[in-house]
N, C-alpha and C positions, 0 to 999 in steps of 0.2 A: 253723228248728231251732236256729240259732246263739244266738238270743236267747230261747229257751224258758226260762222261769223268771225273766225280767226283770220288775221292777216299774217304776212310773213314775219313781221316784227313780233307778233304774239307767239308764233311757233318757235322763233329763235329764243325769245326770253323765257318762255315756259320750258322749252327744251333744255336751256342752260341751267335753270334753277333745278329742274328735276334731275339732270345728269350729275350736277355737283352735289345735290342732296344725297343721291345714291352713293357717290364716292365717299361722302362723309360717313354714311351709315355703315358701309362695308370696310373702310380702310382707316378709320380714325385712330385706332390703336391707342398709344399713349401720347401721341404728338398733338392731339386736338383735345385738350382737357375739357372744354365746354361744348363738346360736339352736340349734346342733346339740344342746347339752345340754338345752335346754328341750324340743325336739322329742322327744329320747330319753326325757325324764321323762314326757311325755304318753303315749308309746307304752307305757312300762313301767307307768304307772298303769292304762291300758286293759287290759293283760294281767292285772295283779294283781286288778283288780276283777272281771273276767270269771272268773278262776280262783276267786275267793272265792264268787261266785254259784253256780258249778257245784259247788263243795265243799259249800256249805250245802244245795243241792238233794239231794245224796246222803246228807246226814246231818241231816234236818229236825228230829230230836228233840234235837239238841245245842243247849242254850239259849244258851251263851256264843257259839257260832258264829252262831246266829240273830240275837243282838243285834248282833254285829260286822257281819254282813252288811247290816243295815239302818242301822247307826249310822255306817258308814265315811265318808259324805259330810262329816260334821262335821269329820273329821280333815283334810279338804282345804281348808277355808275359808281359813285364814290363808295358806297357800302360793299358792292361786289368786288371792287378793286382792293379795298382794305382786307377783305376776307381772304384773298389769295395769299396774303402774308401769314395768315393763321393756318393755312392748309398746305403750304408748299413743302412741308417736311413729312407728309404722308408717304411719299414715294422715293424721296431722296433725302439722305441725311447730310446736313450741311448745305453747301452751295457749290455751283459748278463754275465759279469765276475762274479758277485756275485753267480750266479747259479753254474758255473764251480768251483769256489773256494770252495763252500760248498760241491760239489761233491768230490773234492780232500780231503777235511777235513773229510768227512764221510768214505772215503776209507782208509786213512792213520792215521787219528787222528792228523795230523799236515799238514803244507804246504811244500811239497818236493821242490817246486820251490823257496822257500825262505831258507829252512834249508840246502839244499845241499851246497850252496856257503858258508853259515855261518860255516858249519862243516869243509870245506877245503878252507879257504880264502888265499890260497898261490899262488904266481905268476906261479910257475911251473905247478901246477894243472890247474889253470885257462887258461893258454896259450894252454895247450893240448886240453881242451874242446872248447875254442874259435876257435882254428885252425880246429878242427873237424867240428864245425858248418860252418866255412868258406868253408870246403871241398865240401859242397853242390854244389857250383858253379863249382868246378873242376870236380865233378862227372858228371854233365850234359855235360859240354864242353869236358871233357876228354873221356868219354865213347862214346859220339857222334862222336868225331873226329876219334877215333880208329875204330868205326864201319864204318865210311865213307871211311876210307882207306882200310878196309877189304872187305866190301860188300855194294855197294851203296843201294841196295834194303832193306837190313837190317837196314841201317841208316834211310831210309825213314820211315820204320816201327817204329823205335825208336822215331822219331819225332812225328809220329801220336799218339802213345800210351802216350808219355809224355804230349802232348797237350791235349788229352782226360782227363787225370788225372787232369791237371791244370784247365781245364774248369769246371769240377765238383767241385773242391775246391773253385774256384771263386764264383760259385753259392751259396755255403754254406756261404761264407763270406758276401754276400749280404743279405741273409736271417737270418743268425745267427752271428751277430757281437760280437766278443770277442776280447778284446785288448791284454790280456795276463798279466803276472806278473808285467811288468813295470807300470801297473796302480797303484800298491802299492806305487810307488815312484814318479810318474809323474802326474801332474795335467792335466786333460782333460777338455777343456771348455764344460760346460753344463752337466758334469757327475761327480758324486762322489760315491765311494763305500759306502754301508751302514756301519754305525759305528761298528756293531758287526763283520763285515768282515775286515774292515780297521785295527782293533786292532790286527789282526793276524800277521801283518807285524812288523818286528823289527824296533826300532826307528832309527837305523843307516841306511845309504845308502849303496852302494856297497863298499866293503873293498878297502882301498887305494892300497894294493898290486895288487889286481885284475885290478884296473883302470890304473895301470902303464904299463900293457902289450901291446905289439904291435898289436896282433890280437884283443884284446878288443877294441883298437882305430880304427882298420880297420872296424870291424863290427859296431862300433858306427857310423862311417861315412856312411856306406852302409844303415843303418837303418834311419839315418837322411835324406838321399837323396831319398831313394826308398820305405820306409815303408808305408803301407796303414793301418790306424787305423781300428781295427776290424777284422784283417785277421789272427786269431789264431787257430780256430778249423774248420776242422782238420788241423794238421800241414802239410803244403805242403812240408816243408823240409823233414819230415819223409816219406811222401807218395812218393815223387819223388826220394828220396835216394834209397828206396827199389825197385822202378821201374828200376833205373839204375842197381841195383844189379841183378835183373831178367835178364837183357840183358847181363850182365857180365857172369852169370852162363851159359847162352846158347851159347854165341858167343865169349867171351873173357876169356877163362878158366884160363889163366896164372895169371890173377889178381883177380879171383873171391873171394878167401879166404881173402886176404888183404882188398879187397873191403868190404866184410862183416864186418870185424873188424872196419873199419872206419865208416861204417853205424851204427853199434852199438854205437860207441863213439858219433856219431852225435845225436842219440836218447837221450843219457845221457846228451849231451851238451845242448840240447834244454831246459832241466830242470835246469841244473847247471847254465847256462848263463841267466836264468830268462826271456827267450823269450816265453816259453810255460808252461802251467800246464801239469801235468801227463795225465790228461784226454785228452788234445789236442794230445799228443803223441800216446796214445792208439787209438784215433780216426784216426790219420794219418796212423797207421799200419793197421787198419781195412780197411781204404780207399784203401791202396795199395793192400791188400789181395783180395779185391773184384774187383777193377777197372783195375788192370794190366792184369789179365787173361781175363776179359771182353773186354778190349781194344784190346788185341791180337786176341781174337776170332772174334771180329767185323772186324778188319783189314783183317784177313784171309778170312772171309766170303765175304767182298766186293771185294777182289781180285779174289776169285773163281767165283764171279758172271759174270766176264768177261766184264762188262760194260765199265770199264776204258780202258782195252786193246782193245776192239772192236772200241771204239771211236778213239784211237790213230792209230789203223791200218787203219781205214777208212780215217782219215786225211792224213796219209802217202800215201795211195793209190791215193787220189785226187791230192796230190802234185806231184806225179810221172806222172800223166796224162798230156799230152800236150794239149794246147788250142784247137787243131783241132781234138782231139780224140773223 
């Protein structure tokens, strides 16, 4: 009865908040100095979301409330992503970049995340790739807005599946912290790459032509403000990009092939722009391949269960009854 009226997105969101809150409580140690505040934030979010669900169930005809009740997970993405950077030392000391770098080296005999830009250090090339990487944000917002205009229920499904994929990625970032290729060029307090791994990087920094680009500077600002250290594998850019492609193919057929082209460029951009190792990209593609169908299946299964619709119908029936009935 407590969860009557919950949708798949609600179970996924509340489940993630509760699970991570429990991890904070049990394993914070000395690595999460402000853990009581984080735990309190999780408990508050659980209570607010539950209250919102109950409120909307009592007023199912309120359109703004209905939208907020299904849209609220989007408001949590940035905060939950940033939080992974504060929690990823609970189970691993340092970062696991050396392991992923050696994996790329074994696969290719060199470091694609370094060699790609070295091979094409040109402004025109770099701007195409940095723009493709930036398109990640446009994919989420653009596909979401188009679905909202076309079919409100499909939009709610889109939010639910995207949220599900994000939450699984966030759990990986907490347990498997990997910074990504910037570690070759940027000092991280308390962590250094092993000497045999560090020597794989060229002595030079990013080419000057690349650093002069507009999209290079835009992405630099975004990462300076919003990046969480250790959130590289699986690449959520890749996983979410292919999640949006899935919805384009099913519901926005006019843009599906251009969308695929941009998604492929984004996958290449994650390596060219030195945000991810190739292993991260492959992991992101596997994540999308598994979680997007799984998320859609779970969403449909929860809808077919009728629990949410039954709760809304009962609430609407109670609202229609007069006090003396």
